[in-house]
All heavy atoms as a GROMACS GRO file, in nm:
protein
  587
    1MET      N    1   1.157   5.177   1.507
    1MET     CA    2   1.039   5.092   1.500
    1MET      C    3   1.072   4.965   1.423
    1MET      O    4   1.129   4.967   1.323
    1MET     CB    5   0.926   5.167   1.424
    1MET     CG    6   0.797   5.078   1.414
    1MET     SD    7   0.673   5.153   1.312
    1MET     CE    8   0.549   5.167   1.435
    2SER      N    9   1.041   4.854   1.480
    2SER     CA   10   1.069   4.725   1.421
    2SER      C   11   0.972   4.692   1.316
    2SER      O   12   0.852   4.715   1.332
    2SER     CB   13   1.072   4.617   1.531
    2SER     OG   14   1.093   4.494   1.472
    3THR      N   15   1.020   4.629   1.201
    3THR     CA   16   0.936   4.592   1.096
    3THR      C   17   0.926   4.437   1.083
    3THR      O   18   0.896   4.390   0.976
    3THR     CB   19   0.978   4.652   0.959
    3THR    OG1   20   1.115   4.606   0.938
    3THR    CG2   21   0.974   4.807   0.959
    4ARG      N   22   0.951   4.371   1.191
    4ARG     CA   23   0.951   4.228   1.193
    4ARG      C   24   0.808   4.180   1.169
    4ARG      O   25   0.714   4.228   1.216
    4ARG     CB   26   0.998   4.177   1.328
    4ARG     CG   27   1.148   4.211   1.346
    4ARG     CD   28   1.187   4.156   1.481
    4ARG     NE   29   1.222   4.020   1.459
    4ARG     CZ   30   1.267   3.938   1.555
    4ARG    NH1   31   1.280   3.986   1.674
    4ARG    NH2   32   1.296   3.818   1.531
    5ARG      N   33   0.807   4.081   1.082
    5ARG     CA   34   0.678   4.018   1.044
    5ARG      C   35   0.627   3.923   1.152
    5ARG      O   36   0.709   3.850   1.214
    5ARG     CB   37   0.693   3.942   0.922
    5ARG     CG   38   0.572   3.932   0.839
    5ARG     CD   39   0.608   3.875   0.700
    5ARG     NE   40   0.558   3.737   0.703
    5ARG     CZ   41   0.580   3.652   0.607
    5ARG    NH1   42   0.654   3.681   0.505
    5ARG    NH2   43   0.532   3.530   0.613
    6LYS      N   44   0.502   3.927   1.185
    6LYS     CA   45   0.446   3.838   1.280
    6LYS      C   46   0.449   3.697   1.226
    6LYS      O   47   0.398   3.672   1.120
    6LYS     CB   48   0.302   3.878   1.319
    6LYS     CG   49   0.231   3.792   1.416
    6LYS     CD   50   0.085   3.825   1.432
    6LYS     CE   51   0.017   3.721   1.508
    6LYS     NZ   52  -0.123   3.748   1.518
    7THR      N   53   0.514   3.607   1.300
    7THR     CA   54   0.512   3.470   1.249
    7THR      C   55   0.389   3.395   1.296
    7THR      O   56   0.355   3.404   1.413
    7THR     CB   57   0.637   3.391   1.308
    7THR    OG1   58   0.654   3.415   1.449
    7THR    CG2   59   0.766   3.434   1.236
    8GLU      N   60   0.324   3.334   1.196
    8GLU     CA   61   0.206   3.261   1.233
    8GLU      C   62   0.238   3.106   1.251
    8GLU      O   63   0.337   3.060   1.198
    8GLU     CB   64   0.112   3.270   1.115
    8GLU     CG   65   0.062   3.412   1.088
    8GLU     CD   66  -0.035   3.426   0.966
    8GLU    OE1   67  -0.109   3.330   0.942
    8GLU    OE2   68  -0.035   3.532   0.912
    9GLU      N   69   0.157   3.045   1.324
    9GLU     CA   70   0.169   2.899   1.358
    9GLU      C   71   0.164   2.822   1.227
    9GLU      O   72   0.074   2.841   1.154
    9GLU     CB   73   0.068   2.861   1.458
    9GLU     CG   74   0.088   2.718   1.502
    9GLU     CD   75   0.204   2.700   1.590
    9GLU    OE1   76   0.250   2.797   1.662
    9GLU    OE2   77   0.257   2.585   1.595
   10LEU      N   78   0.258   2.740   1.203
   10LEU     CA   79   0.257   2.647   1.086
   10LEU      C   80   0.207   2.515   1.131
   10LEU      O   81   0.266   2.446   1.209
   10LEU     CB   82   0.396   2.642   1.030
   10LEU     CG   83   0.410   2.560   0.898
   10LEU    CD1   84   0.331   2.631   0.790
   10LEU    CD2   85   0.547   2.542   0.856
   11ASP      N   86   0.089   2.483   1.083
   11ASP     CA   87   0.031   2.352   1.114
   11ASP      C   88  -0.033   2.292   0.989
   11ASP      O   89  -0.026   2.348   0.882
   11ASP     CB   90  -0.076   2.365   1.227
   11ASP     CG   91  -0.191   2.463   1.188
   11ASP    OD1   92  -0.195   2.514   1.082
   11ASP    OD2   93  -0.276   2.478   1.274
   12GLU      N   94  -0.093   2.177   1.007
   12GLU     CA   95  -0.149   2.099   0.895
   12GLU      C   96  -0.247   2.181   0.813
   12GLU      O   97  -0.247   2.190   0.692
   12GLU     CB   98  -0.205   1.970   0.938
   12GLU     CG   99  -0.264   1.887   0.823
   12GLU     CD  100  -0.323   1.752   0.875
   12GLU    OE1  101  -0.306   1.724   0.995
   12GLU    OE2  102  -0.388   1.691   0.795
   13ALA      N  103  -0.342   2.252   0.883
   13ALA     CA  104  -0.448   2.324   0.818
   13ALA      C  105  -0.391   2.436   0.742
   13ALA      O  106  -0.435   2.471   0.630
   13ALA     CB  107  -0.546   2.372   0.922
   14ARG      N  108  -0.287   2.502   0.794
   14ARG     CA  109  -0.226   2.618   0.726
   14ARG      C  110  -0.161   2.572   0.601
   14ARG      O  111  -0.166   2.638   0.491
   14ARG     CB  112  -0.127   2.684   0.818
   14ARG     CG  113  -0.045   2.789   0.759
   14ARG     CD  114  -0.116   2.916   0.739
   14ARG     NE  115  -0.049   3.013   0.662
   14ARG     CZ  116   0.042   3.103   0.711
   14ARG    NH1  117   0.054   3.111   0.839
   14ARG    NH2  118   0.097   3.187   0.628
   15VAL      N  119  -0.087   2.462   0.600
   15VAL     CA  120  -0.012   2.411   0.487
   15VAL      C  121  -0.112   2.367   0.380
   15VAL      O  122  -0.100   2.400   0.259
   15VAL     CB  123   0.076   2.292   0.525
   15VAL    CG1  124   0.139   2.217   0.405
   15VAL    CG2  125   0.191   2.340   0.615
   16VAL      N  126  -0.222   2.298   0.417
   16VAL     CA  127  -0.325   2.262   0.320
   16VAL      C  128  -0.386   2.384   0.254
   16VAL      O  129  -0.401   2.391   0.132
   16VAL     CB  130  -0.429   2.168   0.382
   16VAL    CG1  131  -0.545   2.151   0.291
   16VAL    CG2  132  -0.364   2.037   0.419
   17CYS      N  133  -0.413   2.487   0.334
   17CYS     CA  134  -0.472   2.613   0.288
   17CYS      C  135  -0.379   2.677   0.184
   17CYS      O  136  -0.423   2.723   0.079
   17CYS     CB  137  -0.511   2.700   0.396
   17CYS     SG  138  -0.583   2.859   0.343
   18ASP      N  139  -0.250   2.686   0.224
   18ASP     CA  140  -0.152   2.746   0.135
   18ASP      C  141  -0.141   2.667   0.002
   18ASP      O  142  -0.128   2.725  -0.102
   18ASP     CB  143  -0.011   2.750   0.206
   18ASP     CG  144  -0.004   2.849   0.312
   18ASP    OD1  145  -0.096   2.936   0.322
   18ASP    OD2  146   0.097   2.843   0.387
   19LEU      N  147  -0.144   2.533   0.007
   19LEU     CA  148  -0.136   2.454  -0.113
   19LEU      C  149  -0.255   2.477  -0.202
   19LEU      O  150  -0.246   2.486  -0.325
   19LEU     CB  151  -0.122   2.300  -0.080
   19LEU     CG  152   0.015   2.253  -0.038
   19LEU    CD1  153   0.007   2.114   0.007
   19LEU    CD2  154   0.108   2.264  -0.163
   20GLN      N  155  -0.374   2.498  -0.144
   20GLN     CA  156  -0.492   2.527  -0.220
   20GLN      C  157  -0.484   2.664  -0.285
   20GLN      O  158  -0.522   2.678  -0.405
   20GLN     CB  159  -0.619   2.512  -0.131
   20GLN     CG  160  -0.651   2.368  -0.085
   20GLN     CD  161  -0.752   2.366   0.019
   20GLN    OE1  162  -0.782   2.458   0.096
   20GLN    NE2  163  -0.824   2.248   0.025
   21THR      N  164  -0.428   2.755  -0.211
   21THR     CA  165  -0.413   2.892  -0.263
   21THR      C  166  -0.309   2.888  -0.384
   21THR      O  167  -0.334   2.952  -0.486
   21THR     CB  168  -0.360   2.992  -0.155
   21THR    OG1  169  -0.454   2.987  -0.048
   21THR    CG2  170  -0.341   3.121  -0.210
   22ILE      N  171  -0.203   2.815  -0.368
   22ILE     CA  172  -0.098   2.795  -0.472
   22ILE      C  173  -0.165   2.733  -0.596
   22ILE      O  174  -0.151   2.774  -0.701
   22ILE     CB  175   0.018   2.721  -0.425
   22ILE    CG1  176   0.095   2.806  -0.322
   22ILE    CG2  177   0.106   2.681  -0.539
   22ILE    CD1  178   0.198   2.717  -0.239
   23ARG      N  179  -0.242   2.631  -0.575
   23ARG     CA  180  -0.305   2.558  -0.680
   23ARG      C  181  -0.405   2.654  -0.758
   23ARG      O  182  -0.404   2.660  -0.878
   23ARG     CB  183  -0.391   2.442  -0.628
   23ARG     CG  184  -0.465   2.365  -0.740
   23ARG     CD  185  -0.585   2.290  -0.682
   23ARG     NE  186  -0.676   2.377  -0.613
   23ARG     CZ  187  -0.765   2.339  -0.520
   23ARG    NH1  188  -0.765   2.222  -0.480
   23ARG    NH2  189  -0.846   2.431  -0.474
   24ASP      N  190  -0.487   2.728  -0.684
   24ASP     CA  191  -0.582   2.816  -0.747
   24ASP      C  192  -0.512   2.928  -0.828
   24ASP      O  193  -0.552   2.957  -0.943
   24ASP     CB  194  -0.671   2.881  -0.645
   24ASP     CG  195  -0.763   2.772  -0.575
   24ASP    OD1  196  -0.775   2.660  -0.630
   24ASP    OD2  197  -0.823   2.805  -0.467
   25GLY      N  198  -0.408   2.983  -0.767
   25GLY     CA  199  -0.330   3.089  -0.836
   25GLY      C  200  -0.262   3.042  -0.962
   25GLY      O  201  -0.260   3.100  -1.064
   26ALA      N  202  -0.207   2.923  -0.949
   26ALA     CA  203  -0.130   2.860  -1.054
   26ALA      C  204  -0.227   2.825  -1.174
   26ALA      O  205  -0.198   2.847  -1.293
   26ALA     CB  206  -0.047   2.733  -1.015
   27LEU      N  207  -0.345   2.775  -1.137
   27LEU     CA  208  -0.439   2.744  -1.239
   27LEU      C  209  -0.491   2.865  -1.309
   27LEU      O  210  -0.506   2.865  -1.436
   27LEU     CB  211  -0.561   2.662  -1.181
   27LEU     CG  212  -0.534   2.519  -1.148
   27LEU    CD1  213  -0.650   2.461  -1.074
   27LEU    CD2  214  -0.501   2.434  -1.269
   28ALA      N  215  -0.516   2.973  -1.230
   28ALA     CA  216  -0.558   3.099  -1.292
   28ALA      C  217  -0.454   3.152  -1.393
   28ALA      O  218  -0.484   3.221  -1.492
   28ALA     CB  219  -0.592   3.199  -1.184
   29ALA      N  220  -0.327   3.140  -1.347
   29ALA     CA  221  -0.217   3.197  -1.433
   29ALA      C  222  -0.176   3.089  -1.544
   29ALA      O  223  -0.083   3.117  -1.623
   29ALA     CB  224  -0.095   3.229  -1.348
   30GLU      N  225  -0.240   2.979  -1.557
   30GLU     CA  226  -0.208   2.871  -1.647
   30GLU      C  227  -0.065   2.829  -1.626
   30GLU      O  228   0.005   2.794  -1.732
   30GLU     CB  229  -0.237   2.916  -1.788
   30GLU     CG  230  -0.390   2.939  -1.813
   30GLU     CD  231  -0.423   2.968  -1.957
   30GLU    OE1  232  -0.331   2.970  -2.044
   30GLU    OE2  233  -0.542   2.985  -1.982
   31SER      N  234  -0.019   2.822  -1.504
   31SER     CA  235   0.112   2.765  -1.468
   31SER      C  236   0.092   2.627  -1.431
   31SER      O  237   0.066   2.594  -1.313
   31SER     CB  238   0.175   2.851  -1.356
   31SER     OG  239   0.201   2.984  -1.394
   32TRP      N  240   0.097   2.541  -1.529
   32TRP     CA  241   0.056   2.399  -1.510
   32TRP      C  242   0.141   2.322  -1.415
   32TRP      O  243   0.093   2.243  -1.332
   32TRP     CB  244   0.038   2.334  -1.639
   32TRP     CG  245  -0.053   2.402  -1.737
   32TRP    CD1  246  -0.020   2.457  -1.851
   32TRP    CD2  247  -0.190   2.447  -1.709
   32TRP    NE1  248  -0.124   2.527  -1.916
   32TRP    CE2  249  -0.234   2.523  -1.821
   32TRP    CE3  250  -0.275   2.434  -1.601
   32TRP    CZ2  251  -0.358   2.572  -1.833
   32TRP    CZ3  252  -0.405   2.488  -1.617
   32TRP    CH2  253  -0.445   2.558  -1.726
   33ALA      N  254   0.271   2.341  -1.417
   33ALA     CA  255   0.365   2.260  -1.335
   33ALA      C  256   0.345   2.285  -1.190
   33ALA      O  257   0.328   2.192  -1.108
   33ALA     CB  258   0.508   2.282  -1.373
   34PRO      N  259   0.335   2.411  -1.136
   34PRO     CA  260   0.313   2.428  -1.000
   34PRO      C  261   0.173   2.394  -0.957
   34PRO      O  262   0.149   2.338  -0.847
   34PRO     CB  263   0.330   2.584  -0.972
   34PRO     CG  264   0.389   2.639  -1.093
   34PRO     CD  265   0.375   2.533  -1.206
   35ALA      N  266   0.072   2.407  -1.047
   35ALA     CA  267  -0.062   2.362  -1.012
   35ALA      C  268  -0.068   2.212  -1.003
   35ALA      O  269  -0.128   2.157  -0.906
   35ALA     CB  270  -0.161   2.403  -1.127
   36LEU      N  271  -0.002   2.139  -1.093
   36LEU     CA  272   0.000   1.994  -1.080
   36LEU      C  273   0.069   1.944  -0.956
   36LEU      O  274   0.026   1.855  -0.891
   36LEU     CB  275   0.071   1.938  -1.206
   36LEU     CG  276   0.074   1.783  -1.212
   36LEU    CD1  277  -0.064   1.720  -1.215
   36LEU    CD2  278   0.144   1.742  -1.339
   37ARG      N  279   0.179   2.006  -0.919
   37ARG     CA  280   0.252   1.970  -0.801
   37ARG      C  281   0.166   1.994  -0.677
   37ARG      O  282   0.157   1.907  -0.582
   37ARG     CB  283   0.382   2.046  -0.792
   37ARG     CG  284   0.467   2.013  -0.670
   37ARG     CD  285   0.509   1.871  -0.673
   37ARG     NE  286   0.602   1.842  -0.561
   37ARG     CZ  287   0.611   1.725  -0.497
   37ARG    NH1  288   0.549   1.617  -0.552
   37ARG    NH2  289   0.692   1.713  -0.398
   38ALA      N  290   0.097   2.107  -0.671
   38ALA     CA  291   0.009   2.137  -0.552
   38ALA      C  292  -0.106   2.034  -0.549
   38ALA      O  293  -0.132   1.983  -0.434
   38ALA     CB  294  -0.043   2.279  -0.568
   39VAL      N  295  -0.165   2.000  -0.664
   39VAL     CA  296  -0.263   1.893  -0.665
   39VAL      C  297  -0.213   1.761  -0.617
   39VAL      O  298  -0.274   1.683  -0.539
   39VAL     CB  299  -0.326   1.889  -0.805
   39VAL    CG1  300  -0.422   1.761  -0.818
   39VAL    CG2  301  -0.405   2.006  -0.837
   40GLU      N  302  -0.091   1.726  -0.660
   40GLU     CA  303  -0.031   1.599  -0.622
   40GLU      C  304  -0.010   1.599  -0.464
   40GLU      O  305  -0.039   1.500  -0.394
   40GLU     CB  306   0.106   1.584  -0.692
   40GLU     CG  307   0.180   1.456  -0.640
   40GLU     CD  308   0.324   1.447  -0.695
   40GLU    OE1  309   0.372   1.541  -0.762
   40GLU    OE2  310   0.377   1.344  -0.666
   41LEU      N  311   0.039   1.699  -0.411
   41LEU     CA  312   0.067   1.708  -0.265
   41LEU      C  313  -0.064   1.708  -0.184
   41LEU      O  314  -0.079   1.634  -0.085
   41LEU     CB  315   0.143   1.834  -0.225
   41LEU     CG  316   0.286   1.834  -0.273
   41LEU    CD1  317   0.357   1.973  -0.253
   41LEU    CD2  318   0.374   1.727  -0.211
   42LEU      N  319  -0.167   1.770  -0.242
   42LEU     CA  320  -0.300   1.763  -0.173
   42LEU      C  321  -0.360   1.627  -0.182
   42LEU      O  322  -0.416   1.572  -0.089
   42LEU     CB  323  -0.400   1.866  -0.238
   42LEU     CG  324  -0.369   2.012  -0.202
   42LEU    CD1  325  -0.444   2.103  -0.290
   42LEU    CD2  326  -0.397   2.041  -0.061
   43GLY      N  327  -0.339   1.563  -0.301
   43GLY     CA  328  -0.384   1.424  -0.317
   43GLY      C  329  -0.318   1.325  -0.225
   43GLY      O  330  -0.379   1.232  -0.163
   44ARG      N  331  -0.193   1.338  -0.210
   44ARG     CA  332  -0.113   1.257  -0.114
   44ARG      C  333  -0.167   1.276   0.025
   44ARG      O  334  -0.180   1.186   0.104
   44ARG     CB  335   0.028   1.280  -0.121
   44ARG     CG  336   0.099   1.227  -0.246
   44ARG     CD  337   0.246   1.262  -0.245
   44ARG     NE  338   0.299   1.219  -0.373
   44ARG     CZ  339   0.395   1.131  -0.386
   44ARG    NH1  340   0.455   1.080  -0.270
   44ARG    NH2  341   0.446   1.098  -0.496
   45HIS      N  342  -0.199   1.403   0.061
   45HIS     CA  343  -0.248   1.428   0.197
   45HIS      C  344  -0.378   1.365   0.222
   45HIS      O  345  -0.401   1.311   0.337
   45HIS     CB  346  -0.272   1.583   0.209
   45HIS     CG  347  -0.332   1.620   0.334
   45HIS    ND1  348  -0.264   1.611   0.460
   45HIS    CD2  349  -0.451   1.669   0.370
   45HIS    CE1  350  -0.338   1.651   0.554
   45HIS    NE2  351  -0.459   1.684   0.502
   46ILE      N  352  -0.464   1.340   0.120
   46ILE     CA  353  -0.592   1.272   0.151
   46ILE      C  354  -0.580   1.124   0.120
   46ILE      O  355  -0.683   1.052   0.130
   46ILE     CB  356  -0.708   1.338   0.066
   46ILE    CG1  357  -0.682   1.319  -0.086
   46ILE    CG2  358  -0.729   1.478   0.104
   46ILE    CD1  359  -0.801   1.359  -0.168
   47GLY      N  360  -0.455   1.076   0.097
   47GLY     CA  361  -0.440   0.925   0.090
   47GLY      C  362  -0.435   0.868  -0.052
   47GLY      O  363  -0.433   0.745  -0.058
   48MET      N  364  -0.422   0.953  -0.155
   48MET     CA  365  -0.414   0.901  -0.286
   48MET      C  366  -0.271   0.856  -0.311
   48MET      O  367  -0.179   0.917  -0.259
   48MET     CB  368  -0.457   1.005  -0.390
   48MET     CG  369  -0.606   1.042  -0.367
   48MET     SD  370  -0.653   1.182  -0.474
   48MET     CE  371  -0.661   1.097  -0.633
   49TRP      N  372  -0.250   0.760  -0.396
   49TRP     CA  373  -0.119   0.725  -0.446
   49TRP      C  374  -0.031   0.660  -0.347
   49TRP      O  375   0.085   0.657  -0.365
   49TRP     CB  376  -0.048   0.842  -0.521
   49TRP     CG  377  -0.129   0.903  -0.627
   49TRP    CD1  378  -0.175   0.839  -0.735
   49TRP    CD2  379  -0.173   1.040  -0.629
   49TRP    NE1  380  -0.250   0.930  -0.815
   49TRP    CE2  381  -0.252   1.051  -0.750
   49TRP    CE3  382  -0.167   1.140  -0.538
   49TRP    CZ2  383  -0.312   1.174  -0.781
   49TRP    CZ3  384  -0.221   1.261  -0.575
   49TRP    CH2  385  -0.295   1.276  -0.694
   50ARG      N  386  -0.081   0.605  -0.241
   50ARG     CA  387   0.006   0.548  -0.141
   50ARG      C  388   0.064   0.418  -0.180
   50ARG      O  389   0.178   0.385  -0.146
   50ARG     CB  390  -0.066   0.534  -0.009
   50ARG     CG  391  -0.100   0.668   0.055
   50ARG     CD  392  -0.062   0.679   0.198
   50ARG     NE  393  -0.069   0.809   0.242
   50ARG     CZ  394  -0.144   0.852   0.340
   50ARG    NH1  395  -0.217   0.770   0.406
   50ARG    NH2  396  -0.149   0.982   0.374
   51THR      N  397  -0.007   0.337  -0.256
   51THR     CA  398   0.039   0.205  -0.289
   51THR      C  399   0.083   0.198  -0.439
   51THR      O  400   0.141   0.092  -0.477
   51THR     CB  401  -0.073   0.100  -0.272
   51THR    OG1  402  -0.177   0.139  -0.353
   51THR    CG2  403  -0.115   0.092  -0.126
   52GLU      N  404   0.071   0.305  -0.510
   52GLU     CA  405   0.111   0.304  -0.649
   52GLU      C  406   0.258   0.341  -0.666
   52GLU      O  407   0.310   0.411  -0.589
   52GLU     CB  408   0.021   0.394  -0.732
   52GLU     CG  409  -0.115   0.346  -0.733
   52GLU     CD  410  -0.209   0.446  -0.815
   52GLU    OE1  411  -0.163   0.520  -0.888
   52GLU    OE2  412  -0.329   0.428  -0.799
   53GLY      N  413   0.323   0.302  -0.775
   53GLY     CA  414   0.454   0.346  -0.804
   53GLY      C  415   0.555   0.270  -0.726
   53GLY      O  416   0.531   0.190  -0.647
   54ARG      N  417   0.680   0.308  -0.753
   54ARG     CA  418   0.797   0.245  -0.692
   54ARG      C  419   0.809   0.299  -0.549
   54ARG      O  420   0.782   0.416  -0.524
   54ARG     CB  421   0.920   0.256  -0.767
   54ARG     CG  422   0.957   0.405  -0.785
   54ARG     CD  423   1.082   0.417  -0.879
   54ARG     NE  424   1.093   0.554  -0.919
   54ARG     CZ  425   1.187   0.641  -0.872
   54ARG    NH1  426   1.277   0.596  -0.796
   54ARG    NH2  427   1.190   0.764  -0.916
   55SER      N  428   0.850   0.216  -0.459
   55SER     CA  429   0.873   0.260  -0.323
   55SER      C  430   1.008   0.337  -0.317
   55SER      O  431   1.098   0.304  -0.388
   55SER     CB  432   0.872   0.141  -0.227
   55SER     OG  433   0.987   0.056  -0.253
   56GLN      N  434   1.012   0.438  -0.230
   56GLN     CA  435   1.133   0.514  -0.213
   56GLN      C  436   1.180   0.504  -0.076
   56GLN      O  437   1.096   0.496   0.024
   56GLN     CB  438   1.105   0.658  -0.252
   56GLN     CG  439   1.067   0.681  -0.399
   56GLN     CD  440   1.036   0.824  -0.429
   56GLN    OE1  441   1.031   0.906  -0.338
   56GLN    NE2  442   1.023   0.858  -0.563
   57THR      N  443   1.308   0.506  -0.060
   57THR     CA  444   1.370   0.505   0.074
   57THR      C  445   1.350   0.646   0.138
   57THR      O  446   1.377   0.744   0.072
   57THR     CB  447   1.519   0.478   0.063
   57THR    OG1  448   1.535   0.352  -0.004
   57THR    CG2  449   1.580   0.464   0.203
   58SER      N  450   1.304   0.643   0.260
   58SER     CA  451   1.279   0.772   0.332
   58SER      C  452   1.416   0.834   0.376
   58SER      O  453   1.516   0.759   0.387
   58SER     CB  454   1.185   0.754   0.452
   58SER     OG  455   1.259   0.684   0.555
   59LEU      N  456   1.405   0.958   0.399
   59LEU     CA  457   1.532   1.030   0.455
   59LEU      C  458   1.575   0.969   0.586
   59LEU      O  459   1.690   0.952   0.615
   59LEU     CB  460   1.504   1.180   0.472
   59LEU     CG  461   1.621   1.265   0.519
   59LEU    CD1  462   1.743   1.246   0.424
   59LEU    CD2  463   1.585   1.408   0.528
   60ALA      N  464   1.481   0.931   0.674
   60ALA     CA  465   1.508   0.869   0.804
   60ALA      C  466   1.584   0.734   0.775
   60ALA      O  467   1.682   0.705   0.851
   60ALA     CB  468   1.386   0.850   0.885
   61ASP      N  469   1.539   0.650   0.685
   61ASP     CA  470   1.602   0.525   0.655
   61ASP      C  471   1.750   0.548   0.598
   61ASP      O  472   1.838   0.477   0.637
   61ASP     CB  473   1.522   0.448   0.552
   61ASP     CG  474   1.393   0.401   0.613
   61ASP    OD1  475   1.378   0.387   0.734
   61ASP    OD2  476   1.295   0.373   0.527
   62LEU      N  477   1.761   0.648   0.518
   62LEU     CA  478   1.899   0.675   0.468
   62LEU      C  479   1.991   0.720   0.575
   62LEU      O  480   2.111   0.676   0.585
   62LEU     CB  481   1.896   0.788   0.353
   62LEU     CG  482   1.824   0.743   0.228
   62LEU    CD1  483   1.813   0.869   0.129
   62LEU    CD2  484   1.905   0.639   0.154
   63ILE      N  485   1.941   0.806   0.669
   63ILE     CA  486   2.028   0.845   0.777
   63ILE      C  487   2.061   0.731   0.872
   63ILE      O  488   2.180   0.715   0.915
   63ILE     CB  489   1.958   0.962   0.855
   63ILE    CG1  490   1.949   1.086   0.774
   63ILE    CG2  491   2.031   0.984   0.989
   63ILE    CD1  492   1.860   1.191   0.828
   64ALA      N  493   1.967   0.644   0.906
   64ALA     CA  494   1.986   0.526   0.988
   64ALA      C  495   2.088   0.432   0.918
   64ALA      O  496   2.176   0.379   0.985
   64ALA     CB  497   1.854   0.454   1.013
   65GLU      N  498   2.078   0.414   0.786
   65GLU     CA  499   2.168   0.331   0.719
   65GLU      C  500   2.310   0.382   0.724
   65GLU      O  501   2.402   0.316   0.736
   65GLU     CB  502   2.122   0.309   0.576
   65GLU     CG  503   2.208   0.218   0.493
   65GLU     CD  504   2.152   0.210   0.350
   65GLU    OE1  505   2.034   0.200   0.330
   65GLU    OE2  506   2.241   0.206   0.264
   66ALA      N  507   2.322   0.516   0.698
   66ALA     CA  508   2.453   0.582   0.707
   66ALA      C  509   2.520   0.572   0.846
   66ALA      O  510   2.636   0.563   0.859
   66ALA     CB  511   2.446   0.727   0.662
   67ALA      N  512   2.431   0.579   0.947
   67ALA     CA  513   2.491   0.575   1.085
   67ALA      C  514   2.514   0.430   1.133
   67ALA      O  515   2.586   0.417   1.239
   67ALA     CB  516   2.393   0.642   1.178
   68ALA      N  517   2.470   0.332   1.066
   68ALA     CA  518   2.477   0.188   1.115
   68ALA      C  519   2.628   0.150   1.088
   68ALA      O  520   2.693   0.186   0.997
   68ALA     CB  521   2.388   0.104   1.030
   69PRO      N  522   2.680   0.064   1.184
   69PRO     CA  523   2.815   0.016   1.163
   69PRO      C  524   2.827  -0.078   1.043
   69PRO      O  525   2.727  -0.141   1.006
   69PRO     CB  526   2.843  -0.052   1.297
   69PRO     CG  527   2.710  -0.087   1.348
   69PRO     CD  528   2.613   0.014   1.303
   70LEU      N  529   2.945  -0.081   0.986
   70LEU     CA  530   2.969  -0.167   0.874
   70LEU      C  531   2.970  -0.318   0.924
   70LEU      O  532   3.001  -0.336   1.040
   70LEU     CB  533   3.103  -0.133   0.809
   70LEU     CG  534   3.108   0.001   0.747
   70LEU    CD1  535   3.253   0.035   0.699
   70LEU    CD2  536   3.019   0.008   0.626
   71PRO      N  537   2.938  -0.409   0.837
   71PRO     CA  538   2.929  -0.549   0.880
   71PRO      C  539   3.062  -0.596   0.949
   71PRO      O  540   3.058  -0.666   1.044
   71PRO     CB  541   2.907  -0.625   0.752
   71PRO     CG  542   2.848  -0.530   0.656
   71PRO     CD  543   2.902  -0.394   0.699
   72GLU      N  544   3.181  -0.552   0.894
   72GLU     CA  545   3.303  -0.593   0.958
   72GLU      C  546   3.327  -0.530   1.092
   72GLU      O  547   3.403  -0.578   1.171
   72GLU     CB  548   3.422  -0.568   0.861
   72GLU     CG  549   3.442  -0.433   0.822
   72GLU     CD  550   3.367  -0.390   0.691
   72GLU    OE1  551   3.287  -0.468   0.643
   72GLU    OE2  552   3.388  -0.278   0.642
   73GLU      N  553   3.264  -0.416   1.122
   73GLU     CA  554   3.281  -0.355   1.245
   73GLU      C  555   3.185  -0.410   1.351
   73GLU      O  556   3.204  -0.386   1.472
   73GLU     CB  557   3.254  -0.201   1.233
   73GLU     CG  558   3.355  -0.127   1.151
   73GLU     CD  559   3.323   0.017   1.132
   73GLU    OE1  560   3.206   0.058   1.154
   73GLU    OE2  561   3.420   0.085   1.088
   74ARG      N  562   3.082  -0.474   1.318
   74ARG     CA  563   2.988  -0.533   1.407
   74ARG      C  564   3.042  -0.642   1.505
   74ARG      O  565   3.002  -0.656   1.617
   74ARG     CB  566   2.862  -0.585   1.340
   74ARG     CG  567   2.782  -0.485   1.276
   74ARG     CD  568   2.656  -0.544   1.204
   74ARG     NE  569   2.598  -0.443   1.122
   74ARG     CZ  570   2.532  -0.467   1.013
   74ARG    NH1  571   2.522  -0.584   0.971
   74ARG    NH2  572   2.479  -0.363   0.937
   75GLY      N  573   3.136  -0.712   1.449
   75GLY     CA  574   3.198  -0.823   1.529
   75GLY      C  575   3.304  -0.774   1.628
   75GLY      O  576   3.346  -0.855   1.713
   76ARG      N  577   3.344  -0.656   1.626
   76ARG     CA  578   3.444  -0.607   1.716
   76ARG      C  579   3.395  -0.584   1.858
   76ARG      O  580   3.290  -0.549   1.884
   76ARG     CB  581   3.506  -0.471   1.668
   76ARG     CG  582   3.585  -0.495   1.539
   76ARG     CD  583   3.642  -0.369   1.498
   76ARG     NE  584   3.704  -0.386   1.363
   76ARG     CZ  585   3.750  -0.287   1.296
   76ARG    NH1  586   3.756  -0.162   1.342
   76ARG    NH2  587   3.801  -0.311   1.171
   0.00000   0.00000   0.00000
């Protein structure tokens, strides 16, 4: 008999629900760091903190930059 776990669809609603569950559990256990991180991620999801703080280069930008030819190679 197979004991494989049924994989559930991972979508936005599931991730938000999981973050809320993590936040609630962490707050109940007084685990402040995971609770704060969950709150931060939920806040970002609803649009908070988009314009504050220093801008960061995205992973996609870093990959594109790494794949771009060097200036001396462009003229060849």
